C-alpha positions in Angstrom: 0.0 0.0 0.0 2.9 2.4 0.7 4.4 1.8 -2.7 1.0 2.3 -4.3 0.5 5.6 -2.3 3.9 6.9 -3.5 3.0 6.0 -7.1 -0.3 7.9 -6.9 1.4 10.9 -5.4 3.9 11.0 -8.2 1.1 10.8 -10.8 -0.7 13.7 -9.1 2.4 15.8 -9.1 3.1 15.2 -12.8 -0.5 16.0 -13.7 -0.4 19.2 -11.7 2.8 20.3 -13.4 1.5 19.6 -16.8 -1.6 21.6 -16.3 0.1 24.8 -15.0 -2.0 27.9 -15.9 -2.8 31.4 -14.7 -3.5 31.5 -11.0 -5.5 34.2 -9.2 -3.9 34.6 -5.8 -5.0 36.3 -2.7 -2.7 37.5 0.1 -4.2 36.8 3.5 -1.4 38.2 5.6 1.9 37.1 7.0 2.3 33.6 8.3 3.7 34.8 11.6 0.7 37.1 12.2 1.2 39.5 15.1 4.6 37.9 15.7 6.0 39.1 12.3 9.2 41.0 12.5 11.0 43.9 10.7 14.3 44.0 8.8 16.3 46.8 7.3 17.5 46.5 3.8 20.7 48.6 3.5 21.8 48.0 -0.1 20.2 46.2 -3.0 20.9 46.0 -6.8 17.6 46.7 -8.6 16.8 44.6 -11.6 14.8 45.6 -14.7 11.2 46.7 -14.3 11.6 47.9 -10.7 8.8 50.0 -9.1 10.3 53.2 -7.6 7.4 53.1 -5.1 8.8 50.0 -3.4 10.9 52.3 -1.2 13.9 50.0 -0.9 16.4 50.4 0.8 14.4 50.8 3.9 12.8 49.0 6.9 10.0 46.5 6.1 8.3 43.5 7.6 9.7 40.2 6.4 8.5 36.6 6.4 6.3 34.1 4.7 3.0 35.0 3.2 -0.3 33.1 3.8 -1.7 32.8 0.2 -4.9 31.4 -1.3 -5.3 30.1 -4.8 -8.8 31.5 -5.6 -9.1 28.9 -8.4 -9.0 26.2 -5.7 -6.2 24.0 -7.2 -3.5 24.8 -4.7 -5.8 26.0 -1.8 -3.9 27.8 1.0 -0.1 27.7 0.9 3.0 29.6 2.2 4.9 31.8 -0.3 8.1 33.7 0.0 9.2 36.9 -1.7 12.0 36.8 -4.3 11.4 40.3 -5.6 12.1 43.5 -3.6 11.4 45.6 -6.6 7.6 45.3 -6.4 4.9 45.3 -3.7 2.8 42.2 -3.0 -0.8 43.1 -3.8 -3.9 41.7 -2.1 -5.2 40.2 -5.3 -3.0 39.5 -8.4 -2.7 37.0 -11.2 0.4 34.8 -11.5 1.8 32.1 -13.8 4.1 29.3 -12.6 7.5 29.4 -14.4 10.6 27.3 -14.6 12.7 30.3 -15.7 12.4 33.0 -13.1 12.0 35.9 -13.7 11.6 38.0 -16.8 10.3 41.0 -15.0 12.6 41.2 -12.0 16.2 40.4 -10.9 17.2 36.7 -10.9 19.5 34.4 -12.9 20.3 30.7 -13.0 23.0 31.0 -10.3 20.5 32.8 -8.0 18.0 30.1 -8.6 20.5 27.5 -7.5 21.3 29.5 -4.4 17.6 29.8 -3.5 17.4 26.0 -3.9 20.3 25.6 -1.5 18.6 27.8 1.1 15.5 25.7 1.0 17.2 22.3 0.9 19.6 23.2 3.7 17.1 24.8 6.1 13.4 24.7 5.2 12.5 21.5 7.0 13.4 23.1 10.3 11.8 26.6 9.6 8.5 27.4 11.3 6.8 30.1 9.2 4.5 31.0 12.0 7.4 32.0 14.3 8.4 35.6 13.7 12.2 35.4 14.0 12.5 32.2 12.0 10.2 33.5 9.3 12.0 36.9 8.9 15.4 35.2 9.0 14.5 32.7 6.3 13.2 35.5 4.1 16.4 37.5 4.6 18.4 34.5 3.5 16.3 34.1 0.3 16.9 37.8 -0.6 20.6 37.4 -0.1 20.5 34.3 -2.4 18.6 36.2 -5.1 20.6 39.4 -5.1 24.1 38.5 -4.1 26.6 35.7 -4.5 28.4 35.6 -1.1 25.9 34.1 1.3 26.8 37.0 3.6 24.3 39.8 4.6 27.1 42.1 5.9 29.0 42.5 2.6 28.5 42.6 -1.2 25.8 44.3 -3.3 23.0 43.1 -1.0 23.2 43.9 2.7 20.5 43.8 5.4 19.9 43.2 9.1 17.2 42.6 11.7 15.3 45.6 13.0 13.3 46.1 16.2 12.4 43.4 18.7 14.7 40.3 18.2 16.9 42.1 15.7 20.1 40.4 16.8 18.5 37.0 16.6 17.1 37.7 13.2 20.5 38.6 11.8 22.2 35.7 13.5 19.6 33.2 12.4 19.7 34.4 8.8 23.5 34.1 8.9 23.2 30.5 10.1 20.7 29.7 7.3 23.1 31.2 4.8 26.1 29.2 6.2 24.1 26.1 5.9 23.2 26.9 2.3 26.7 27.7 1.4 28.0 24.4 2.7 25.0 22.2 1.5 26.1 19.3 -0.6 23.1 17.0 -0.4 20.5 16.3 -3.1 17.3 18.3 -3.9 14.9 18.0 -1.0 12.3 20.4 -2.1 10.4 21.1 -5.3 10.2 24.9 -5.9 7.4 26.6 -7.8 8.3 30.1 -9.0 5.3 32.4 -9.4 5.7 35.3 -11.7 3.2 38.2 -11.6 1.4 39.0 -14.8 1.7 42.7 -15.8 -0.8 45.3 -15.1 -0.7 49.1 -14.6 -2.0 50.9 -11.5 -0.3 54.2 -10.8 3.4 53.5 -10.3 2.8 49.7 -10.1 3.5 47.4 -13.1 3.5 44.0 -11.3 2.8 42.4 -8.0 5.7 40.7 -6.2 7.3 37.5 -7.7 7.1 34.6 -5.3 8.3 31.0 -4.6 6.7 28.2 -2.8 8.1 24.7 -1.9 6.9 21.2 -1.4 9.0 18.2 -0.3 10.5 16.4 -3.3 8.9 13.0 -4.1 11.2 10.1 -3.7 11.8 8.3 -7.1 10.5 4.7 -7.1 13.3 2.2 -7.2 13.2 -0.4 -10.0 12.2 -3.1 -7.6 9.1 -1.1 -6.6 8.1 -0.4 -10.2 8.4 -4.2 -10.9 6.2 -4.9 -7.8 3.6 -2.4 -9.1 3.6 -4.1 -12.5 3.3 -7.5 -10.9 0.4 -6.4 -8.7 -1.4 -5.1 -11.7 -0.9 -8.4 -13.5 -2.1 -10.3 -10.4 -5.3 -8.2 -10.3 -6.0 -8.9 -14.0 -5.4 -12.7 -13.5 -7.8 -12.8 -10.5 -10.5 -10.9 -12.4 -10.2 -13.2 -15.3 -10.4 -16.3 -13.1 -13.4 -14.9 -11.4 -15.1 -14.3 -14.7 -14.3 -17.8 -16.0 -15.7 -19.3 -12.8 
């Protein structure tokens, strides 16, 4: 039954990926709620298409977002910002993409660093806990905008602000150290969500996001053979029952 369950999960994941389409997303708030924390962005390299109204560098709240897919396919999920050039709007349309992003700053190396941040840390991150959530978000921004896994130097610099500021900075540094030294395999499937363009005053896009699920474990050859054998056994039993 466990093998069959894994096989069905893999089938569902492949079907979901194949049917990727425009998603209408609603922002419900931050996952940490009233425990959400602030950070100060000191320096950041803007990419193409940035909204001047985003007011970065500056002090902002940081952490995971509680999102709802209004189409009902993904339901409620946690998303993270990979785009300091735009605000996250309450309602916006997105499309999943494997090549993030055409309307904000990110390259293949940045994508690989983001993957490392997730794979090295995400299993132990509680998005509802303010310090952990803000620290993980800081680590993701460093991965997108800089190459050194270091919030204190380079083209992107930032730090915790307000209550728990020292813990935020220290925890983010720990997440980045883990990501820099990570040598394991891919533990999480990342879905990059790119905002579709629209115009409203200074705004041209909502914020680009990422969400993660635990990677499915590939079925070993022996398990695939077992599934095939079970299928044949079912057919034989049905045939014998019919003949009887």
